[in-house]
C-alpha positions in Angstrom: 62.4 112.8 82.5 64.8 113.5 86.3 68.8 113.4 86.0 68.8 109.8 87.7 65.6 108.6 85.6 68.2 109.6 82.2 71.4 107.7 84.1 69.0 105.0 84.9 67.4 104.4 81.3 71.7 104.5 80.0 72.0 102.0 82.2 69.3 98.9 82.6 68.6 99.8 78.5 71.5 99.3 77.0 73.0 95.6 76.7 69.4 94.9 74.7 69.6 98.1 72.3 73.4 97.2 71.5 72.2 94.0 69.9 70.4 96.8 67.0 71.9 99.3 65.1 71.4 102.6 66.5 70.9 104.5 63.9 67.5 105.6 64.9 67.2 103.7 68.2 65.1 105.5 71.5 67.7 105.4 73.5 71.2 106.8 71.2 68.3 109.7 71.3 68.2 109.9 74.7 72.5 109.8 75.5 72.4 112.1 72.1 69.3 114.5 73.4 67.3 114.0 75.9 69.9 113.0 78.7 72.2 116.3 78.0 69.0 118.3 78.7 68.5 116.7 81.5 72.2 117.3 83.1 71.7 120.9 81.4 68.4 121.9 83.5 70.6 120.5 86.7 73.3 122.5 85.4 71.5 125.8 84.8 71.5 126.9 88.9 75.1 126.6 88.9 77.9 129.6 88.1 78.8 128.6 84.3 78.7 128.2 81.0 79.3 124.6 80.7 79.5 122.5 77.5 77.3 118.9 78.4 77.7 116.3 75.0 76.4 112.7 75.1 77.6 110.5 72.8 75.7 106.3 72.7 78.9 105.6 69.7 79.7 106.5 66.4 78.7 105.4 62.8 76.6 102.6 62.9 78.6 101.5 66.3 78.0 101.4 69.9 80.7 102.7 71.9 82.1 99.6 74.5 81.5 102.6 77.0 79.0 104.9 76.2 79.1 108.4 77.8 77.7 111.8 79.6 80.3 114.6 79.9 79.8 118.4 81.0 83.3 120.8 79.5 83.9 124.0 81.0 84.7 125.0 77.3 88.0 127.3 79.0 89.4 124.2 79.6 88.1 122.0 76.7 84.9 121.1 74.9 86.1 117.5 73.7 86.7 114.1 76.1 89.9 113.6 73.8 91.5 116.1 75.6 92.4 117.9 78.5 90.0 117.1 81.6 86.6 117.5 82.2 83.7 115.7 84.2 82.1 112.7 83.2 79.6 110.2 83.7 80.8 106.4 83.1 78.8 103.3 81.9 80.2 100.4 82.9 79.8 97.3 80.3 80.1 94.3 83.6 77.5 95.8 85.9 74.9 98.0 86.5 76.2 100.9 88.0 77.7 104.2 86.9 80.8 106.6 87.3 81.1 110.0 88.1 84.7 110.6 87.1 86.4 113.7 86.6 88.7 112.9 83.9 91.5 113.7 81.5 91.3 113.6 78.1 91.9 110.5 76.3 93.1 110.5 73.2 95.2 113.4 72.6 96.9 110.9 75.3 97.1 108.3 73.0 97.9 109.7 70.1 101.2 111.4 71.9 101.9 108.7 73.9 101.2 105.6 72.4 100.9 102.4 74.2 102.0 104.2 77.2 99.3 105.9 77.2 97.9 104.4 80.1 101.3 104.7 82.1 101.0 108.1 81.6 97.2 108.5 82.3 97.6 107.0 85.4 101.4 108.5 87.0 99.8 112.8 86.4 95.7 111.1 87.4 98.1 110.5 90.2 100.0 113.7 90.5 96.3 115.2 90.2 94.8 113.2 93.3 97.5 115.2 95.2 96.9 118.8 94.0 92.6 117.9 94.6 93.6 115.9 97.9 91.0 118.2 99.6 88.2 116.1 97.5 89.2 112.7 98.7 86.4 112.3 101.3 83.6 113.4 99.6 84.8 112.1 95.7 86.9 108.8 97.2 86.7 106.9 94.0 90.5 107.4 93.3 90.2 104.0 90.0 87.5 103.1 88.3 86.9 99.7 85.5 84.4 99.3 82.2 84.1 96.2 81.7 85.4 96.0 78.7 88.9 95.5 77.1 90.2 98.1 73.9 91.8 101.0 73.6 89.1 103.7 74.8 87.4 101.8 77.5 91.0 101.3 79.1 92.0 104.8 78.5 89.2 105.9 80.0 90.3 104.0 83.5 93.7 104.7 83.7 92.4 108.6 83.1 90.3 108.9 85.6 91.6 111.3 88.3 88.4 110.9 91.3 84.5 111.3 91.3 81.9 109.1 92.6 80.3 105.2 91.3 76.8 104.5 91.3 75.0 101.2 91.9 71.5 101.1 90.5 69.8 101.5 93.4 71.4 105.2 94.4 69.5 106.5 91.3 66.6 106.9 93.2 68.7 109.9 95.5 67.7 113.2 92.9 69.5 115.1 96.0 72.5 113.3 96.1 73.3 113.0 92.2 72.3 116.9 92.2 74.7 117.7 95.2 77.4 115.0 94.1 77.5 117.0 90.6 78.1 120.5 92.3 81.2 119.0 94.1 82.2 117.3 91.0 82.3 120.5 89.4 83.7 122.2 92.1 86.6 119.4 92.3 86.5 120.7 88.5 87.0 124.1 88.7 89.7 124.0 91.8 91.8 122.1 89.0 91.6 124.7 86.7 92.0 127.2 89.8 95.3 124.5 90.9 96.8 125.1 87.4 94.6 122.5 85.5 97.2 120.0 83.5 100.2 122.2 84.0 103.7 121.4 82.6 104.8 121.2 86.0 102.7 118.1 85.8 103.2 116.6 83.0 107.2 116.9 83.7 106.7 115.3 86.8 104.0 112.4 85.3 107.6 111.7 82.2 109.9 111.5 85.1 107.2 108.5 87.2 107.1 106.8 84.0 
């Protein structure tokens, strides 16, 4: 299974899979195990280490937006905090977003109903810090087609990235090159201070 094939399976099969319980479902296994394994194989030649996780949801509930993420353990090991690279699968169209994103749950806990404003303000500041990636990762906003605290938080937490339509997922060479570019932006953000106090202070000032 290639990376493109794994992403395509999730895009195509998730809407129907959600009509059945996730426990024991083959697609839940793909998201938790098959797709992360393939992503690890693609990452192997690149400088690491990286932690890879996939989530179709929790317990007996499918996620509104499943995800497949790459974490630098020196930055974060969780999608709740810090920043990381993630594939997000929107509910309203056959597509997938590659997103350099901020942790959402920690922002929601800290800022409550104003978390979206906080994340968007921080994202704008961080895009300025990564302006040299704006041509190769041009998507400055994403839509996930699902209401709710987490999907809306993921949208607000996006910094920069790319969006693939279903037909794009057949180009494995492009997917691997784009992943390497996304990781370069991830490393650049880390080297340039990450979510340091200066950016956080500017984000608060913008609200």
